[in-house]
C-alpha positions as CSV (number, residue, x, y, z in Angstrom):
1,M,64.3,80.1,141.4
2,M,64.6,83.7,142.5
3,N,62.3,85.0,145.3
4,A,61.3,88.6,146.2
5,Q,64.2,89.0,148.6
6,D,66.8,87.9,146.0
7,S,65.5,90.1,143.2
8,T,67.0,93.4,142.1
9,S,65.5,96.7,143.3
10,T,62.6,98.1,141.4
11,R,63.9,101.7,141.9
12,P,66.1,102.0,138.7
13,Y,63.3,100.5,136.6
14,L,60.7,102.9,138.0
15,I,63.1,105.8,137.5
16,R,63.6,104.9,133.8
17,A,59.9,104.4,133.3
18,L,59.0,107.8,134.8
19,Y,61.8,109.4,132.8
20,E,60.4,108.0,129.6
21,W,56.8,109.0,130.6
22,C,58.0,112.6,131.3
23,T,59.8,112.9,128.0
24,D,57.0,111.2,126.0
25,N,54.6,113.8,127.4
26,G,56.8,116.8,126.9
27,F,57.5,117.2,130.7
28,T,60.8,118.0,132.3
29,P,62.0,115.1,134.5
30,Y,63.5,116.1,137.9
31,V,65.2,113.8,140.4
32,A,65.5,114.7,144.1
33,V,68.6,113.2,145.6
34,R,69.7,112.7,149.3
35,V,73.4,113.7,149.2
36,D,76.2,111.9,151.0
37,D,79.9,111.2,150.1
38,S,78.9,108.7,147.4
39,V,77.0,111.3,145.4
40,Q,79.0,113.3,142.9
41,V,77.3,116.7,142.5
42,P,78.3,120.3,142.8
43,R,78.1,120.8,146.6
44,E,77.3,124.5,146.4
45,Y,73.8,123.6,145.1
46,V,73.1,121.1,147.9
47,K,70.5,122.4,150.4
48,D,69.6,120.6,153.6
49,G,71.4,117.5,152.4
50,E,69.4,117.3,149.2
51,I,69.7,118.4,145.6
52,V,67.2,118.4,142.8
53,L,68.5,117.8,139.3
54,N,67.0,118.4,135.9
55,I,67.7,115.2,133.9
56,S,66.0,116.2,130.7
57,Y,67.6,115.7,127.3
58,D,68.1,119.4,126.9
59,A,69.8,119.8,130.3
60,T,72.2,116.8,130.2
61,S,74.6,115.1,127.9
62,A,75.7,111.4,127.9
63,L,72.8,110.5,130.3
64,Q,72.9,106.9,131.5
65,L,70.1,105.7,133.8
66,G,71.8,102.5,134.9
67,N,70.7,99.9,137.6
68,D,73.3,101.2,140.0
69,F,74.1,104.8,139.0
70,I,72.6,107.8,137.2
71,E,75.4,109.5,135.3
72,F,75.5,112.5,133.0
73,K,77.3,115.8,132.2
74,A,75.5,119.1,132.9
75,R,76.3,122.8,133.3
76,F,75.9,124.5,136.6
77,G,76.4,128.3,136.5
78,G,77.8,127.8,133.0
79,K,80.5,125.4,134.2
80,P,80.4,121.8,132.9
81,R,80.3,119.1,135.6
82,D,80.3,115.3,135.7
83,I,77.4,114.1,137.8
84,M,77.1,110.6,139.3
85,V,74.2,109.6,141.7
86,P,73.8,106.1,143.1
87,V,70.3,105.0,142.4
88,G,69.7,104.3,146.1
89,R,70.2,108.0,146.9
90,V,67.3,109.1,144.6
91,I,64.3,110.0,146.8
92,A,61.9,111.1,144.1
93,I,61.4,111.5,140.4
94,Y,58.7,113.8,139.0
95,A,57.6,116.1,136.2
96,R,58.5,119.8,136.9
97,E,55.3,121.0,135.2
98,N,52.7,119.1,137.2
99,G,54.6,117.4,140.1
100,Q,53.4,113.9,139.1
101,G,55.9,111.2,139.9
102,M,57.1,108.9,142.6
103,A,58.8,109.2,146.0
104,F,61.0,106.5,147.3
105,P,62.0,105.6,150.9
106,P,64.9,107.7,152.1
107,P,68.3,105.9,152.2
108,V,69.0,104.0,155.4
109,D,71.5,106.6,156.8
110,A,68.8,109.3,156.6
111,L,66.6,107.1,158.8
112,V,69.4,106.6,161.3
113,D,70.1,110.4,161.4
114,G,66.5,110.9,162.6
115,P,63.7,113.1,161.3
116,S,65.4,116.4,162.1
117,A,68.4,115.5,159.8
118,S,66.4,114.3,156.9
119,S,63.3,115.5,155.1
120,A,60.4,113.2,154.1
121,L,58.0,113.6,151.3
122,S,54.4,113.0,152.2
123,A,50.9,113.8,150.9
124,A,49.2,116.5,152.9
125,S,46.1,115.5,154.8
126,A,47.0,111.8,154.2
127,P,47.9,109.1,156.7
128,P,51.6,108.4,157.1
129,S,53.1,107.1,153.9
130,P,55.8,104.5,153.5
131,A,58.3,107.3,152.7
132,E,57.9,108.6,156.3
133,A,58.4,105.3,158.1
134,P,59.9,102.7,155.8
135,E,61.4,99.4,156.7
136,P,65.1,99.5,155.7
137,S,64.8,96.4,153.6
138,A,61.6,97.4,151.8
139,D,61.7,99.2,148.5
140,R,58.3,100.9,148.7
141,V,57.0,103.6,146.4
142,V,54.4,106.3,146.8
143,Q,52.9,108.5,144.1
144,L,53.2,112.2,144.2
145,V,50.3,114.3,142.9
146,T,49.8,118.1,143.0
147,P,46.5,119.7,142.4
148,E,47.9,122.4,140.1
149,S,50.9,123.1,138.0
150,A,53.8,124.4,140.1
151,G,55.7,127.6,139.3
152,E,59.1,127.9,137.8
153,G,62.2,127.1,139.9
154,E,65.4,129.1,140.1
155,P,67.6,129.6,137.0
156,G,69.7,126.6,136.1
157,G,67.0,124.1,136.8
158,T,68.5,123.0,140.1
159,E,65.5,123.9,142.3
160,P,62.3,122.0,142.5
161,P,59.0,123.8,141.8
162,R,57.1,124.9,144.9
163,P,53.8,123.0,145.1
164,P,50.6,125.0,146.0
165,A,49.3,124.7,149.5
166,G,47.0,121.8,150.2
167,G,43.3,122.1,151.2
168,G,41.7,120.8,148.0
169,S,40.1,117.4,147.7
170,R,43.2,115.9,146.1
171,P,46.4,115.3,148.0
172,A,49.3,117.8,147.5
173,L,53.0,117.3,147.7
174,K,54.4,118.7,150.9
175,R,58.0,118.9,152.0
176,V,58.3,118.2,155.7
177,K,61.6,119.3,157.3
């Protein structure tokens, strides 16, 4: 019999579920990825060790949301590229239009580098979330919610929307660097 420690990660299943939820509701699914040598993405679009990718049907071809890797072909600046992201490097998946989605604990190497070398996603005005201080062996998930629709990103769909400033009664997505 399999126990919780022997089971597979929930991360790829949650990514697929939220991708499906986004597409079923007409939203654009974005994934935020912590980049290292195992991630195959155009390095010129990486900022602060992270990249945000539009993984919608219209932006990709041959998309495979596997248990170990997210793989697809996409155009960056008009140039076709093969993209391969280990599922463990995905730090969030969310809908571009409203910011709803999930954040995951950062990869273990991001924790070793310290807070100045990695960014953490947290809810404004909320107590510290598992994404800020995860246990390396835990696969915890937090939900991201923004109070209003976010604006458009840069052309090419590689930039995340900027969430509005917090202050309302609902938590807001805040990027802490």
